[in-house]
N, C-alpha and C positions, 0 to 999 in steps of 0.2 A: 286143437281147440284151446281157447283161452278161458279164463274164469269169468263167471257171470258178473255183470256190473263192473267190469274192469274199465278204467278210464282210458280213452284215446285222446291224446293231446294234439290239438289241431293248430297248425301254423298256416294262416291264409295270406296269400300274397295278392294284393289288390283289394279294393273295398267299395267300388261303385255299384252299378246295376246288379251284376251277378254276385258281388260280395254280399249285398243285402239279401238276395235270394238264398245263398248258401248258408249265411249266418242264421236266418230264420229256420232253415231246415235242421241245423244242428241243435238249435234251442228247443225245437218242438218234437224232435225224434222220439225221445223217451216218454213224452206225454201220450203219444198215440200208439207206439209200437214197443213190444217187449223184446228189444234187441239186446243181445248179450253184452254189447259194449255201450258205454256212455261217453258222449263227446264232451270234451273240455275245451272251451274257446280260449286257448292259451295265448296266442299272439297274432296280431294282424299287422301287415306291412304295406307301406306305400311311401312314395317319394316326397309328397307334400306333407310335412309334419303336422301342420295345423289341421288339414283335412283328415289325415289318418287318425289323429288323436280324437277328433270329433266322431269318426266312425267307430273307433274303439269304445268310446263311452256310450254311444247310442245303441250299438248292436251287441254290447255285453261281452267284449273281449277283455281278458285280464291285463294285457300289455300291448304295446305297439313297437314297431321297428321302422326305420326309414331305409334300411338296406336289406333286401331280400336274402342276401348271402348270410347275414347274421342269423336269420330265422332257420336256415338249413343247418347251420353250424351248431345250433342249440341242442343240448342233450335231452331237454324236456319236451321234445317234439316227436310225435309218432307219424303224423300224416301232414303232407304238404298239399294244400288246396290252391290251385292256380287259376285266378280270375283276372288276369292281366291281358293287355292287347296281344294279338296272335303272334307277333314277331318275337316275343319273349318266352313263349311256351317251351321251346326246345332247350334253351340254356338252363332254365330253372328246373325242368323236369329231369334232365340228365344229371344235374348236380344233386338233386334230391335222391334220385335212384342210387347214385354212388355213395350217398350218405346213409343208405338203408331205410329211407322213409317211404311209406306207402304214398301213392299220389293219385289225386283226382284233379282233372283239368277241364277247362271250358273248351268248346269246340270253335273252329276246326282244330285238329290236333296240332298242326304246324303250318308253316308257310308253303312247304314243298313236300313231295313224296320222300325225298332224300332225308330231310329233317325228321319226318314222321318215322321212318325206318330206324333212324339213329335213336330216337326216343324209345321205340319198342325194344330195340336190342338192349338198351340200358336197363330197362325194368326187368327184362327176362334174365339178363346176366347177373343182376343183383338180387333176384328172387323177391321183389316187392310186389304187392298188389297194386292194380292201377285201373282207373276208370276214366272215361270221357263223358262229358255231361250232355248226352243226348236225352234230355229229361222227358221228351214227349213219348218215349217208349213206356213211361211209367204212368201215363193217364189210365185209370181203370178201364175206360171205354176202349182204348187202344189195346190193352192187355187182353180184354175180352174178345176183341176182333181177332187177335192172334189165336186165341183158343178156338174160336169158331172155324178158322182156317185149318188149324191142326186137327180138329175133329172132322174135317172133310164136309162141313156143312154147306160150303159153296162149290165143292168139287174142284176140278182143274181150273186154275186161274188163267184168264185170257187177257185181261187189261188191268193195269195199274195207272191211275190218273191222279196227279198231285198238283196242287197250286199252293204256293206260299206267297201271299200278297200283303204288302205294307205300303204306307204312303208318307212316312215321316220325313223324307228328304225331297218331296216334290217342289217345295218352295226353292227357287233358284238362289235365294239368300240364306238358305240353310248352310251353316259353316262347313268348311273343308276340315273334317275331324279325322281321327285316325282310321275310322272305318272306311274312309274314302281314299286311303293311300295304300297302294299295292305293297310298298316295302314294309308296311306295318301290319296290314290285314291279310295280304295274300290275294284276296279277291273281294268283290263287293257282295251284291245280293246272292251270287252263286255260293260262296263259301259261308256267308253269314246265315242265311236262311235256307238256301238250297241244300246245304249239308244236312239240315234236319230232315228234309224230304227224302233225301237219298238214304239216310239211316233208317227212317220208318219203312221205306220200301224193302231194304235188305232184311230188316227185322220181321216184316210181315210175310213177304213172298219169296225171298231168296236173293241170290247173287246176280249182279249185272254181267252180261256177256259183251255188249258193245253199245256205244252211244254216238249220237250226232247232235250238234246243237249250235246255237248262235247267241251272242252276247252283244249288248249295246249300252253305251254311256250317253244319256240324253243331255245332261248338263256338264259341259267340259271344264268349266272354271267356277270356283266358288270363293266366298270370302274366307280367309284363314281363320280357324277357330279351334275350340276344344270342347269335349263332352263335359257336361255339368251334372250328370246323374240321369239314370234311366236312359231314354233316348233323346234327351234335351241337350242343347249346345248353345254356345255363345261365340260370336265371331267379330272380326275387325273389318268393317266395310271398306277400309282404305287399303287393304292388302288382299290380293287375289292369288289363288293358287290352282294348279292343274289337278283335276280329278283323274286318277289313274286306275280306277277299278270299274267294273260293270255296275250300271243301275238296274239292269234286267238281264236274265238268262232264261232261255227256253231250250229244252232238249228232249229228244226221243231216245228210248232205250229198248234194247232186247234183253230179256233175262235168260239165264241158263235153263230155266224150266220151259222156255218157249213163249212166255207172256210178253206182251208189248206194254211199254210205259210211256206216258207223256208227262212232262214236268214243266212248270213255270215258276220262277222265283223273281220277284220284282219289288222294288220300293216305290214304284210309280203307279200304283193301283188306287187311285183316289177313293176315299171312303172305307178302305179296308185297313183297319189298324193292325190286326195280327191274324189274317185269314189263312191259317195253316189247315188244309183240308186234303182228304184223299177219298177216292172211290175205287173199289176193287170189284171187277165183274168176273164171275166164274160160271162154270157150266150149270150149276144148280142154284145159283143165287148171287147176290151182290151185297156189299157192305160199304157204307160211307160214314165219314166223320169230319167234324169241323171244330177246331180248337176254340173258336169263339162261342161255341156251345158244347164245351168239352165233356160234360157229363153224359151227353146223349150219343147213342150209336144208332144209326139207321141200317136195318137189314131187310133184305128181300129174299124169299125162298120160292123157287119155281114150283115146288110140289104143294104149295098152299092150295086150298080148294078154289076152283074156278069161281070168279066173281068176288073173291076176297083178296086176291093177289095185290101186291104193291108193297112199298116200303113201310115197315113198322118202326116205331120209335121205342128204343129201350133206354130208360134212364138208369144208368149204370151206378146205382147208389145202394144196391142191396148186398147183403152179406155174401151172396154167391159170386159177386163181381170182385175181381182182384183188388186188393187193398181197401175196398169200400167198407168192409166190416170193421175196420179200426176206427171209423169215424162216427157218423150219426145215423139215426133211423132212415129208412128208405125215403127218397125224395128230398133229403136235406143235402144240398150240393156242396162239393168242395171246389177248390180253385187252382190256379196256376202254381201257386207256391207249394202246394202239396206234392206236386210231381218231384220236386227236389227232395222232399222228405223220403219219398219212396226210393229214389235213387241212392240216397245216403244210407238208408236201411239195408239195401242190397250190398253196397260197398262194405259196410261194417260187418255184415254177415259173412262176406268173403274173407275178411281179415280173421274173424273169430273162428270160422270153421275150416279155414285153410283151403279155399277154392278161389279160382280166378273169376270175379264177377264180370258181368257185361252190361252195357257196352264198354270195351276197354281199348287199349292202345292198338290192338290188332284191328278192331273195328275202325279206329281212327285212321290207320294206314290204308285200309281198303276204301274208306270214304275219300281219302286224299287222292288215291289213284283215280277214282272216278271223277273228282273235281278237275284234276289235271287233264284227263282225257277229254272232258267237255271243253276245256279251254283250247286244247290242241285241235279239236274238231272245229271249233268256231274259227280259229286261225286258218286252218287248211280247207275248210268247207268239205268235210269228209266224215265217214264213219270211222271210229277208233275202237279197236278191241281193248277189253279190260284184261290186262295180264294178271 
């Protein structure tokens, strides 16, 4: 245990889309939750000095660096937060672990299973706390779905059905950014958004046993460019480059508990901005959820009176719903940004009370193993067992 109101000094490496989300979470954590630790936004790092200085001033950080190694070397840093492109996660996390810093990183954990295992080994050998930012676990409606399943409200699970649908790269002139380069991102829709679906499935119903899938790249070449914030980008129409990741991935899974799963992750589903959804069918009922209506959970119970059966809508904003009691009266909804506050709250409690919070690097390794199995399956056109 550590003292109440003890400061935790954060060093964040990266500053764009996820940097904004994480910064907001640190700033609002103490406003909503009585966490024993208080975040201090000590230093933010990025290669572009002008851009990182602007982020430092806008998001409320005390200082900035242009070299991430200097952040890790600083004595006034307790936590390293990694919100950089995927190919940098392993080097930064391993160095941070060796320096005795607690670590939180964006997903996927690494480019490969080998890298992910090295990261897990580093945090375990150095005794630091670690989390991976699968923030959708921390939606109150998802947490409540987990409780219903654990309370056996839907009985034995037969089906898990997941779709993560986006459309932000459908324009062939959308630039070739780091998310579309395998050497930087590891994979495309599969690792970027499919990884979230995999994590939710593991969290809600259990471990994967085997998978079979297929992947497709619809647009093979794009103008070379770079991200400019959020999911926006700019490019050079005079220079083209090869897309080396998937635009879409579909796969089927068998779970260790006997359930079957179907999954789709695509950035080519026109009209779907961030349609992250699942449906779970069990022997006594069903549950479904959609991120674009994140406060609502739909449930069906087979033992309802005949004539009244069907899906009912639960607005998960009441004090009995996980995390919801920290906010507003029932019916006053929360948003995407609050999922990160909940994740940071769990991370800090793990540090304060000396337990390993989840999802963590072990979850990241298991997720990476499934991602690689799906890629292997697509290449070999076969089922692949999850070791």
